[in-house]
MIDREN-154081 format. One record per residue (C-alpha): residue in one letter; residue number from 1; x, y, z. Coordinates in pm, 1 decimal, padded with zeros to 6 digits. Example, Ala and Ser with C-alpha at 12.3 -4.5 7.8 and 13.67 -1.06 7.14 Angstrom:
<atoms>
<type A, seq 1, u 01230.0, v -00450.0, w 00780.0>
<type S, seq 2, u 01367.0, v -00106.0, w 00714.0>
</atoms>
This chain:
<atoms>
<type M, seq 1, u -02314.6, v 01259.8, w -02756.5>
<type A, seq 2, u -02456.1, v 00925.8, w -02872.8>
<type V, seq 3, u -02268.5, v 00679.3, w -03022.0>
<type G, seq 4, u -02568.1, v 00484.1, w -03227.8>
<type A, seq 5, u -02967.3, v 00480.9, w -03246.1>
<type L, seq 6, u -03061.7, v 00579.7, w -02856.1>
<type P, seq 7, u -03419.2, v 00542.1, w -02724.1>
<type A, seq 8, u -03590.9, v 00862.3, w -02740.0>
<type H, seq 9, u -03621.4, v 00920.5, w -02362.5>
<type A, seq 10, u -03261.7, v 00780.0, w -02330.1>
<type A, seq 11, u -03026.0, v 01090.1, w -02165.3>
<type G, seq 12, u -02671.8, v 01141.6, w -02022.9>
<type D, seq 13, u -02334.9, v 01042.5, w -02217.8>
<type T, seq 14, u -02415.2, v 00741.1, w -02338.9>
<type R, seq 15, u -02079.8, v 00699.3, w -02425.5>
<type F, seq 16, u -01994.0, v 00579.5, w -02060.8>
<type G, seq 17, u -02200.7, v 00217.9, w -01961.3>
<type V, seq 18, u -02167.8, v -00106.1, w -01727.0>
<type N, seq 19, u -02171.8, v -00438.2, w -01770.8>
<type R, seq 20, u -02416.2, v -00673.6, w -01657.8>
<type V, seq 21, u -02360.4, v -01041.9, w -01876.0>
<type N, seq 22, u -02569.9, v -01344.6, w -01857.7>
<type L, seq 23, u -02885.6, v -01148.9, w -01716.9>
<type A, seq 24, u -03076.5, v -01433.6, w -01843.0>
<type W, seq 25, u -02960.9, v -01663.1, w -01578.8>
<type L, seq 26, u -03153.8, v -01461.8, w -01350.6>
<type S, seq 27, u -03563.6, v -01460.0, w -01291.7>
<type P, seq 28, u -03745.8, v -01213.4, w -01422.7>
<type A, seq 29, u -03821.8, v -01008.7, w -01031.6>
<type E, seq 30, u -03427.0, v -00998.7, w -00994.2>
<type R, seq 31, u -03339.0, v -00894.9, w -01393.2>
<type E, seq 32, u -03584.3, v -00650.4, w -01332.7>
<type K, seq 33, u -03462.9, v -00488.4, w -00954.5>
<type V, seq 34, u -03137.9, v -00507.6, w -01102.4>
<type L, seq 35, u -03130.1, v -00301.8, w -01417.9>
<type D, seq 36, u -03419.5, v -00080.1, w -01201.3>
<type L, seq 37, u -03076.9, v -00001.1, w -00947.6>
<type M, seq 38, u -02890.5, v 00069.0, w -01209.3>
<type V, seq 39, u -03113.8, v 00361.6, w -01365.5>
<type K, seq 40, u -03231.0, v 00526.7, w -01037.3>
<type N, seq 41, u -02841.6, v 00535.6, w -00965.6>
<type G, seq 42, u -02762.7, v 00711.8, w -01310.9>
<type V, seq 43, u -02652.6, v 00503.3, w -01524.9>
<type V, seq 44, u -02766.8, v 00525.2, w -01904.8>
<type A, seq 45, u -02603.8, v 00272.6, w -02104.4>
<type V, seq 46, u -02535.3, v -00118.8, w -02005.2>
<type R, seq 47, u -02362.4, v -00368.2, w -02224.3>
<type L, seq 48, u -02621.3, v -00730.8, w -02201.5>
<type S, seq 49, u -02544.7, v -01078.9, w -02318.1>
<type L, seq 50, u -02750.4, v -01252.8, w -02579.8>
<type T, seq 51, u -02682.5, v -01600.8, w -02456.9>
<type K, seq 52, u -02855.6, v -01916.3, w -02365.9>
<type P, seq 53, u -03128.9, v -01935.7, w -02240.5>
<type I, seq 54, u -03185.1, v -01644.0, w -02548.7>
<type D, seq 55, u -03569.1, v -01549.7, w -02484.6>
<type Q, seq 56, u -03490.8, v -01492.5, w -02134.8>
<type S, seq 57, u -03175.2, v -01256.3, w -02279.4>
<type I, seq 58, u -03387.0, v -01087.0, w -02528.1>
<type D, seq 59, u -03701.9, v -01022.0, w -02198.6>
<type A, seq 60, u -03336.1, v -00858.2, w -02011.2>
<type V, seq 61, u -03344.0, v -00633.3, w -02326.0>
<type R, seq 62, u -03707.1, v -00563.5, w -02285.6>
<type V, seq 63, u -03642.1, v -00466.6, w -01955.1>
<type A, seq 64, u -03377.6, v -00277.7, w -01997.4>
<type H, seq 65, u -03511.7, v -00062.4, w -02300.3>
<type A, seq 66, u -03855.5, v 00009.7, w -02117.9>
<type K, seq 67, u -03554.7, v 00161.8, w -01862.4>
<type G, seq 68, u -03466.6, v 00416.7, w -02086.5>
<type L, seq 69, u -03107.0, v 00244.6, w -02107.4>
<type A, seq 70, u -02874.7, v 00272.9, w -02461.3>
<type I, seq 71, u -02771.2, v -00127.9, w -02534.8>
<type L, seq 72, u -02481.0, v -00286.4, w -02643.5>
<type L, seq 73, u -02566.4, v -00669.1, w -02719.6>
<type E, seq 74, u -02288.5, v -00899.1, w -02676.3>
<type I, seq 75, u -02331.0, v -01215.2, w -02842.3>
<type S, seq 76, u -02184.0, v -01495.2, w -02648.3>
<type L, seq 77, u -02010.8, v -01767.2, w -02888.0>
<type N, seq 78, u -01982.7, v -02080.1, w -02652.8>
<type N, seq 79, u -02363.0, v -02190.8, w -02760.8>
<type P, seq 80, u -02375.7, v -02558.1, w -02882.5>
<type A, seq 81, u -02693.4, v -02392.3, w -03200.8>
<type F, seq 82, u -02352.9, v -02228.0, w -03378.9>
<type Y, seq 83, u -02184.6, v -02515.9, w -03420.3>
<type P, seq 84, u -02229.2, v -02825.2, w -03642.8>
<type E, seq 85, u -02393.9, v -03151.7, w -03415.8>
<type G, seq 86, u -02163.6, v -03371.2, w -03255.1>
<type T, seq 87, u -01923.3, v -03043.8, w -03246.2>
<type K, seq 88, u -01683.8, v -03103.0, w -02943.4>
<type P, seq 89, u -01578.5, v -02832.3, w -02707.1>
<type R, seq 90, u -01214.1, v -02825.8, w -02617.2>
<type P, seq 91, u -01166.8, v -02872.3, w -02254.3>
<type G, seq 92, u -01113.4, v -02693.4, w -02016.3>
<type L, seq 93, u -00846.8, v -02925.2, w -01818.7>
<type G, seq 94, u -01032.3, v -02843.2, w -01487.7>
<type R, seq 95, u -00843.6, v -02497.4, w -01463.8>
<type I, seq 96, u -01140.7, v -02328.8, w -01747.8>
<type W, seq 97, u -01458.5, v -02422.0, w -01930.3>
<type D, seq 98, u -01463.2, v -02630.9, w -02213.5>
<type M, seq 99, u -01447.6, v -02390.0, w -02566.0>
<type Y, seq 100, u -01536.6, v -02439.3, w -02871.5>
<type R, seq 101, u -01277.1, v -02351.6, w -03130.4>
<type L, seq 102, u -01363.5, v -02075.9, w -03352.5>
<type S, seq 103, u -01248.4, v -02246.4, w -03629.8>
<type D, seq 104, u -01557.9, v -02492.2, w -03574.0>
<type I, seq 105, u -01820.0, v -02224.2, w -03587.5>
<type S, seq 106, u -02136.7, v -02215.3, w -03850.8>
<type P, seq 107, u -02162.2, v -01917.3, w -04001.7>
<type D, seq 108, u -02485.0, v -02056.0, w -04132.5>
<type Q, seq 109, u -02622.2, v -02084.4, w -03784.7>
<type F, seq 110, u -02466.9, v -01841.3, w -03629.0>
<type R, seq 111, u -02685.7, v -01673.8, w -03884.2>
<type S, seq 112, u -03043.4, v -01878.7, w -03808.4>
<type V, seq 113, u -02969.5, v -01817.9, w -03426.7>
<type V, seq 114, u -02936.8, v -01443.3, w -03465.0>
<type S, seq 115, u -03188.1, v -01334.5, w -03670.6>
<type D, seq 116, u -03439.4, v -01501.5, w -03503.7>
<type A, seq 117, u -03320.6, v -01288.5, w -03168.8>
<type L, seq 118, u -03246.7, v -00957.6, w -03390.8>
<type R, seq 119, u -03634.1, v -01003.9, w -03543.4>
<type K, seq 120, u -03759.5, v -01048.5, w -03219.1>
<type I, seq 121, u -03574.9, v -00778.2, w -03046.1>
<type D, seq 122, u -03670.1, v -00521.2, w -03350.6>
<type A, seq 123, u -04055.9, v -00708.1, w -03315.5>
<type L, seq 124, u -04038.6, v -00478.4, w -02926.5>
<type K, seq 125, u -03890.0, v -00184.6, w -03145.1>
<type I, seq 126, u -03600.2, v -00165.3, w -02958.9>
<type P, seq 127, u -03338.4, v -00012.5, w -03106.6>
<type L, seq 128, u -02954.4, v -00094.1, w -03027.1>
<type V, seq 129, u -02668.2, v 00039.8, w -03031.8>
<type A, seq 130, u -02397.1, v -00175.3, w -03110.3>
<type V, seq 131, u -02368.8, v -00540.4, w -03132.9>
<type E, seq 132, u -02048.4, v -00762.7, w -03048.2>
<type A, seq 133, u -01981.3, v -01109.2, w -03153.9>
<type G, seq 134, u -01840.8, v -01290.2, w -02931.3>
<type N, seq 135, u -01533.0, v -01212.4, w -02602.5>
<type E, seq 136, u -01203.7, v -01208.0, w -02583.0>
<type I, seq 137, u -01149.8, v -01448.4, w -02831.7>
<type N, seq 138, u -00761.3, v -01346.5, w -02824.4>
<type W, seq 139, u -00752.0, v -01616.1, w -02527.7>
<type G, seq 140, u -00758.5, v -01976.9, w -02444.8>
<type A, seq 141, u -01052.8, v -01887.3, w -02235.1>
<type Y, seq 142, u -01289.8, v -01759.5, w -02521.8>
<type N, seq 143, u -01133.1, v -01962.8, w -02845.7>
<type G, seq 144, u -01103.4, v -02333.7, w -02848.9>
<type D, seq 145, u -00794.3, v -02371.3, w -03135.9>
<type L, seq 146, u -00607.4, v -02174.1, w -02822.6>
<type E, seq 147, u -00472.3, v -02380.6, w -02601.0>
<type V, seq 148, u -00445.6, v -02467.7, w -02246.0>
<type K, seq 149, u -00129.0, v -02648.8, w -02174.0>
<type T, seq 150, u -00136.5, v -02930.6, w -02020.2>
<type K, seq 151, u 00012.3, v -02755.9, w -01656.1>
<type A, seq 152, u -00052.9, v -02426.7, w -01515.4>
<type K, seq 153, u 00285.3, v -02240.6, w -01458.8>
<type S, seq 154, u 00402.1, v -02291.3, w -01819.1>
<type R, seq 155, u 00533.0, v -02104.8, w -02072.4>
<type T, seq 156, u 00215.7, v -02014.9, w -02370.6>
<type A, seq 157, u 00354.6, v -01840.8, w -02676.2>
<type R, seq 158, u 00461.5, v -01523.2, w -02705.9>
<type S, seq 159, u 00316.8, v -01454.2, w -03082.3>
<type L, seq 160, u 00096.7, v -01628.2, w -03341.6>
<type A, seq 161, u 00495.9, v -01755.2, w -03476.2>
<type D, seq 162, u 00472.2, v -01960.5, w -03156.8>
<type L, seq 163, u 00149.0, v -02148.1, w -03186.7>
<type D, seq 164, u 00194.5, v -02483.1, w -03264.3>
<type N, seq 165, u -00170.8, v -02463.1, w -03452.1>
<type L, seq 166, u -00179.1, v -02106.2, w -03617.6>
<type P, seq 167, u -00318.7, v -02276.7, w -03962.4>
<type A, seq 168, u -00649.1, v -02360.6, w -03745.7>
<type V, seq 169, u -00606.3, v -02033.2, w -03532.9>
<type E, seq 170, u -00600.2, v -01832.6, w -03866.0>
<type Q, seq 171, u -00893.1, v -02036.7, w -03980.1>
<type G, seq 172, u -01114.7, v -01925.0, w -03675.4>
<type A, seq 173, u -01034.3, v -01590.9, w -03755.6>
<type A, seq 174, u -01135.7, v -01560.4, w -04066.9>
<type R, seq 175, u -01400.9, v -01750.1, w -03950.7>
<type Y, seq 176, u -01478.6, v -01452.8, w -03730.6>
<type V, seq 177, u -01503.0, v -01192.2, w -03966.0>
<type Q, seq 178, u -01748.3, v -01409.3, w -04116.6>
<type L, seq 179, u -01953.3, v -01354.5, w -03865.5>
<type A, seq 180, u -01897.5, v -01023.9, w -03770.7>
<type A, seq 181, u -02038.2, v -00962.8, w -04170.7>
<type V, seq 182, u -02313.7, v -01208.6, w -04057.6>
<type V, seq 183, u -02429.8, v -00935.4, w -03811.3>
<type R, seq 184, u -02392.3, v -00670.5, w -04016.3>
<type K, seq 185, u -02646.1, v -00785.6, w -04264.5>
<type E, seq 186, u -02900.1, v -00937.6, w -04048.0>
<type L, seq 187, u -02894.0, v -00545.0, w -03857.0>
<type Q, seq 188, u -02949.7, v -00400.6, w -04166.1>
<type S, seq 189, u -03291.0, v -00626.5, w -04187.6>
<type T, seq 190, u -03362.2, v -00444.0, w -03901.4>
<type Q, seq 191, u -03649.9, v -00164.1, w -03864.1>
<type Y, seq 192, u -03527.1, v -00034.9, w -03582.6>
<type S, seq 193, u -03177.6, v -00125.5, w -03518.7>
<type R, seq 194, u -03019.8, v -00040.4, w -03893.6>
<type T, seq 195, u -02790.4, v 00216.6, w -03746.4>
<type A, seq 196, u -02647.3, v -00023.1, w -03491.7>
<type K, seq 197, u -02224.4, v -00026.8, w -03482.2>
<type V, seq 198, u -02087.5, v -00403.4, w -03533.4>
<type V, seq 199, u -01783.1, v -00376.0, w -03328.9>
<type S, seq 200, u -01537.0, v -00669.2, w -03307.7>
<type A, seq 201, u -01513.2, v -00890.8, w -03013.1>
<type G, seq 202, u -01348.3, v -00710.0, w -02700.6>
<type L, seq 203, u -01022.9, v -00846.7, w -02708.3>
<type S, seq 204, u -00807.7, v -00969.1, w -02325.9>
<type D, seq 205, u -00525.4, v -00763.1, w -02248.9>
<type I, seq 206, u -00420.5, v -01037.9, w -02001.6>
<type P, seq 207, u -00025.9, v -00995.5, w -01950.8>
<type V, seq 208, u 00210.1, v -01306.0, w -02012.2>
<type A, seq 209, u 00289.6, v -01353.9, w -01672.0>
<type D, seq 210, u -00073.6, v -01464.0, w -01629.4>
<type A, seq 211, u -00107.2, v -01647.9, w -01915.5>
<type D, seq 212, u 00155.1, v -01828.3, w -01792.5>
<type R, seq 213, u 00052.9, v -01883.9, w -01440.4>
<type R, seq 214, u -00280.3, v -02052.0, w -01609.0>
<type G, seq 215, u -00129.7, v -02179.2, w -01833.5>
<type I, seq 216, u -00343.1, v -02058.4, w -02162.6>
<type D, seq 217, u -00237.1, v -01911.7, w -02456.8>
<type S, seq 218, u -00300.8, v -01624.6, w -02510.3>
<type I, seq 219, u -00231.6, v -01350.4, w -02821.2>
<type D, seq 220, u -00205.1, v -01003.6, w -02806.0>
<type P, seq 221, u -00487.8, v -00703.9, w -02890.7>
<type A, seq 222, u -00240.4, v -00574.5, w -03204.1>
<type S, seq 223, u -00114.2, v -00898.2, w -03302.1>
<type F, seq 224, u -00472.7, v -01111.5, w -03302.8>
<type T, seq 225, u -00635.8, v -00781.5, w -03498.0>
<type N, seq 226, u -00381.0, v -00745.1, w -03756.8>
<type L, seq 227, u -00480.0, v -01133.1, w -03790.0>
<type M, seq 228, u -00856.6, v -01035.5, w -03885.7>
<type R, seq 229, u -00768.8, v -00726.9, w -04053.1>
<type K, seq 230, u -00594.5, v -00899.0, w -04267.1>
<type H, seq 231, u -00896.4, v -01119.7, w -04364.7>
<type G, seq 232, u -01135.3, v -00849.2, w -04422.5>
<type L, seq 233, u -01278.8, v -00736.6, w -04112.3>
<type D, seq 234, u -01212.4, v -00360.5, w -04144.7>
<type K, seq 235, u -01456.9, v -00415.0, w -04434.2>
<type V, seq 236, u -01760.1, v -00493.8, w -04122.4>
<type V, seq 237, u -01708.5, v -00390.2, w -03877.1>
<type D, seq 238, u -01691.1, v -00019.1, w -03730.6>
<type G, seq 239, u -01466.0, v -00040.5, w -03442.8>
<type Y, seq 240, u -01257.1, v -00279.5, w -03263.3>
<type G, seq 241, u -01375.3, v -00402.6, w -02903.9>
<type I, seq 242, u -01125.8, v -00367.4, w -02662.6>
<type H, seq 243, u -01095.9, v -00486.6, w -02266.1>
<type I, seq 244, u -00911.8, v -00272.7, w -02036.9>
<type Y, seq 245, u -00757.4, v -00412.0, w -01671.1>
<type P, seq 246, u -00450.5, v -00173.9, w -01605.2>
<type G, seq 247, u -00394.9, v -00326.7, w -01244.9>
<type S, seq 248, u -00456.2, v -00131.5, w -00890.5>
<type N, seq 249, u -00058.3, v -00231.3, w -00802.2>
<type G, seq 250, u 00217.9, v -00047.1, w -00957.5>
<type T, seq 251, u 00276.6, v 00279.5, w -01092.3>
<type A, seq 252, u 00039.7, v 00546.3, w -01226.6>
<type A, seq 253, u 00294.9, v 00545.9, w -01517.0>
<type A, seq 254, u 00341.5, v 00194.1, w -01533.0>
<type R, seq 255, u -00081.7, v 00198.2, w -01569.8>
<type A, seq 256, u -00101.5, v 00445.5, w -01795.3>
<type A, seq 257, u 00157.3, v 00242.7, w -02043.2>
<type H, seq 258, u -00084.1, v -00038.6, w -02041.9>
<type V, seq 259, u -00393.8, v 00137.8, w -02148.1>
<type S, seq 260, u -00176.0, v 00336.4, w -02432.8>
<type Q, seq 261, u -00053.9, v -00050.5, w -02522.1>
<type A, seq 262, u -00453.5, v -00216.9, w -02506.2>
<type L, seq 263, u -00534.2, v 00123.9, w -02718.8>
<type S, seq 264, u -00217.5, v 00089.2, w -02968.7>
<type I, seq 265, u -00479.1, v -00040.3, w -03238.3>
<type C, seq 266, u -00744.2, v 00286.9, w -03183.2>
<type R, seq 267, u -00755.1, v 00504.1, w -03468.5>
<type S, seq 268, u -01013.7, v 00760.8, w -03625.8>
<type E, seq 269, u -01156.5, v 00797.9, w -03924.2>
<type P, seq 270, u -01087.8, v 00728.3, w -04188.4>
<type D, seq 271, u -00742.7, v 00582.5, w -04075.2>
<type G, seq 272, u -00912.6, v 00292.3, w -03918.9>
<type K, seq 273, u -01138.9, v 00194.6, w -03672.8>
<type P, seq 274, u -01176.2, v 00316.6, w -03282.7>
<type C, seq 275, u -01183.6, v 00135.3, w -02987.4>
<type W, seq 276, u -01494.1, v 00012.3, w -02823.2>
<type I, seq 277, u -01366.1, v -00040.7, w -02469.7>
<type T, seq 278, u -01620.0, v -00299.9, w -02394.2>
<type E, seq 279, u -01470.2, v -00395.1, w -02026.2>
<type W, seq 280, u -01291.4, v -00208.7, w -01810.5>
<type G, seq 281, u -01243.3, v -00203.3, w -01476.2>
<type F, seq 282, u -00986.8, v -00224.6, w -01119.6>
<type S, seq 283, u -01037.4, v -00479.4, w -00824.6>
<type N, seq 284, u -01166.0, v -00341.9, w -00452.8>
<type T, seq 285, u -01155.6, v -00683.7, w -00249.4>
<type S, seq 286, u -01295.6, v -00442.6, w 00061.0>
<type T, seq 287, u -01624.4, v -00668.0, w 00204.5>
<type T, seq 288, u -01635.9, v -00387.8, w 00539.7>
<type C, seq 289, u -01968.0, v -00132.3, w 00478.5>
<type P, seq 290, u -01975.8, v 00153.1, w 00367.1>
<type A, seq 291, u -01722.4, v 00058.6, w 00089.7>
<type N, seq 292, u -01380.3, v 00131.1, w 00099.8>
<type D, seq 293, u -01350.3, v 00255.9, w -00234.1>
<type G, seq 294, u -01159.8, v 00575.7, w -00267.5>
<type S, seq 295, u -00830.4, v 00462.3, w -00355.4>
<type R, seq 296, u -01018.1, v 00241.3, w -00622.5>
<type E, seq 297, u -01241.0, v 00622.7, w -00732.2>
<type Q, seq 298, u -00907.7, v 00772.2, w -00784.0>
<type L, seq 299, u -00802.8, v 00461.7, w -01010.2>
<type V, seq 300, u -01112.7, v 00522.2, w -01234.9>
<type E, seq 301, u -01103.5, v 00863.0, w -01257.5>
<type A, seq 302, u -00780.4, v 00905.2, w -01390.5>
<type A, seq 303, u -00856.6, v 00558.4, w -01619.9>
<type R, seq 304, u -01211.6, v 00796.2, w -01725.8>
<type S, seq 305, u -01005.5, v 01081.9, w -01801.0>
<type R, seq 306, u -00786.7, v 00897.5, w -02019.1>
<type F, seq 307, u -01045.3, v 00758.5, w -02188.2>
<type A, seq 308, u -01268.3, v 01113.9, w -02266.6>
<type E, seq 309, u -00918.8, v 01241.6, w -02394.1>
<type L, seq 310, u -00924.3, v 01021.0, w -02685.7>
<type M, seq 311, u -01351.0, v 01003.9, w -02740.2>
<type G, seq 312, u -01230.6, v 01364.2, w -02806.2>
<type T, seq 313, u -00966.2, v 01280.6, w -03097.0>
<type G, seq 314, u -01207.3, v 00985.2, w -03235.1>
<type R, seq 315, u -01021.2, v 00682.0, w -03195.5>
<type V, seq 316, u -01255.0, v 00561.3, w -02853.8>
<type A, seq 317, u -01596.8, v 00575.1, w -02919.6>
<type A, seq 318, u -01786.3, v 00418.5, w -02566.1>
<type A, seq 319, u -01640.4, v 00250.0, w -02218.8>
<type Y, seq 320, u -01792.9, v -00020.7, w -02039.6>
<type Y, seq 321, u -01767.8, v -00092.6, w -01699.2>
<type F, seq 322, u -01720.7, v -00416.2, w -01596.4>
<type D, seq 323, u -01924.6, v -00500.3, w -01386.2>
<type W, seq 324, u -02228.5, v -00376.7, w -01201.5>
<type D, seq 325, u -02244.1, v -00634.4, w -00905.3>
<type A, seq 326, u -01924.6, v -00869.2, w -00962.7>
<type K, seq 327, u -01693.1, v -00946.5, w -00627.5>
<type G, seq 328, u -01424.2, v -00799.6, w -00667.7>
<type Y, seq 329, u -01493.5, v -00566.3, w -00979.8>
<type G, seq 330, u -01836.1, v -00463.1, w -00896.9>
<type V, seq 331, u -01923.1, v -00120.9, w -00783.7>
<type W, seq 332, u -02208.1, v -00197.8, w -00624.4>
<type R, seq 333, u -02199.9, v -00213.9, w -00303.5>
<type C, seq 334, u -02346.6, v -00229.1, w 00036.1>
<type G, seq 335, u -02654.3, v -00135.2, w -00091.7>
<type G, seq 336, u -02590.9, v 00147.0, w -00353.4>
<type L, seq 337, u -02313.4, v 00259.6, w -00600.0>
<type S, seq 338, u -01978.9, v 00299.7, w -00498.7>
<type P, seq 339, u -01764.6, v 00572.2, w -00533.5>
<type A, seq 340, u -01551.5, v 00416.4, w -00797.1>
<type G, seq 341, u -01909.4, v 00294.8, w -00948.0>
<type R, seq 342, u -02046.2, v 00684.3, w -00937.9>
<type A, seq 343, u -01687.5, v 00788.0, w -01171.0>
<type A, seq 344, u -01712.5, v 00506.6, w -01357.8>
<type V, seq 345, u -02077.3, v 00595.8, w -01563.2>
<type V, seq 346, u -02255.6, v 00889.9, w -01448.0>
<type T, seq 347, u -02167.6, v 01205.9, w -01603.5>
<type P, seq 348, u -02083.0, v 01440.8, w -01409.0>
</atoms>
């Protein structure tokens, strides 16, 4: 069952897709090759990013649609064009990239860029399944309002109450809701994506221990979602974005508990909003060929089975595996789709 507007020639279960962000950074031939390999290996849905350079991002959307892929479009917020001239990003102190503060973003400038991009996509007669404004805005890598500690291996915030600059973080959350409202209004102005879903930024489920190791503040997804809901999130989105990385180590029970906690915000209509799992996955650092992927395949099968159960109850709308060809998490291995990749994104 489709979760939104689809290309007429799309087939398969488009609730399950795969990530391939930043295709704009590849050459046209490379973009074509990546998307062609996806389709030839049974992928039917993809999460792409709208990032600089914008026109190349739109070209990736064009190619994906031409090949019959259903498209969720994530809008990167680390774009200087969204911020007043002279705005400086918060430094990453050499441990993470520099990132703009969400509280500094200009909804008007955001509207100008996003409106133009959606008009160009609409002119190509492309129906988007969904648009997700931003990514992992509940931790410092993607939200400059959250602190990068002076040193790594430092205690980070455990809750909103632990933050030294809660007013700025809350202002950023309120500003974010304005961005989601912009996306909804601009989609309604299109012809082909009027029914596309608006999904809030996929939130990170980074464990406290990892946040401390990196020395970067991270707020748990439930708390950050509730902060945005306080400012009207439920009025402007159709679903909550969430990312889930249960880890390859530990027990099956621990992984199941991790998934349950991450998805605690998910609700079926009309009691709330379903989750869109816009990233999920397991790492496999083996570089041998043929791909040694049996263990990861079992982990993926268990997670996908749980997602399918929650889709049946309306608590989850879609799940996009991360990533097609990234080191570690990628499922394109040794010139083919790995066993874990088939389990993640190909409908049996």
